[in-house]
C-alpha positions, 0 to 999 in steps of 0.5 A, a space after each residue: 500500500 502506498 504510504 500516503 493513500 490513507 492520510 487525510 489533509 485539511 486541504 483538498 489536495 489532489 482530491 483527498 477529503 477532509 477530516 469529518 467534523 467532530 460529533 456534537 462539538 466533541 461531546 460524543 465519540 466519533 464513529 468507528 468508520 466514516 463513509 467519506 474519508 475512510 478514517 477509522 478510530 481504534 476505540 472510543 475517544 476521551 476528551 482532554 481540555 488544556 486550559 492556560 493557567 498563567 503563573 508568574 508571567 509564564 503563559 505556557 502553564 496549563 491545567 489539563 481537564 478530563 470529565 471536569 477534573 484536573 488530570 495533568 498540569 503542565 508547568 514551567 517554574 520560575 526557579 527552574 525556567 529551563 524545564 517544563 514538567 507534566 505531572 498527574 493530579 497526584 503530583 507524580 511526574 509524567 514528562 519533562 521538557 528541557 529547554 536550551 540550545 537543543 531541547 530534549 523530551 522525556 516521557 517516563 517509561 515511554 520515551 527515554 530522554 532524547 533531543 526534541 528534534 528526534 522525538 517530533 520532527 517536520 516531514 521532509 515533504 515541502 508540499 504537504 507539511 506534517 509532523 512525525 513523532 517517534 515513540 518506541 521505534 514506531 512513527 506516528 504522523 500529526 497531520 493538520 486538520 480542518 479545525 486548525 488542529 492536528 490529527 494523529 495516525 500511525 504512519 502508513 495506516 488510516 487509524 486515527 489515534 488522536 486529534 486536537 481542536 482549538 476553542 476560544 481559550 483552550 486546546 482540546 485533545 481527543 484521544 483513543 481511551 486505551 492509549 492513555 498514560 
């Protein structure tokens, strides 16, 4: 199978169709098979909302909500401005981004510390821009979608694992439930 045949883009490039709209503003999971695009979801979707919580002038801090409860916090502390941490609601560390000349990323138990440019890199395709994310030796593709967000697929497959959408003051991540950390 040609690796590009299953990808869905936000523009109608060479007749490819767009992502389907989320059902009722994302309140219900998407269907497992859409007729128009052929995109399949590999399970029901959980919705996470990233709400900015500026702290001491740092605007990248946010709380991540699922079912109206804080599940994660993304925080850069002034005492350690070269680090951004992601913690669970119980305070345990999940991930760490180290900022510097060559930023690095670590996701505990999933992605060993590595340069961010190796974890998430731009495609070399100048015509169709997308991001490639490598996790445990497997490539996943973040493709721009019609909602000013991105849709995540395993490279070479048409199974949707996640998608992002933007709201007025938040970013929403819809992720397949069985993939959750």
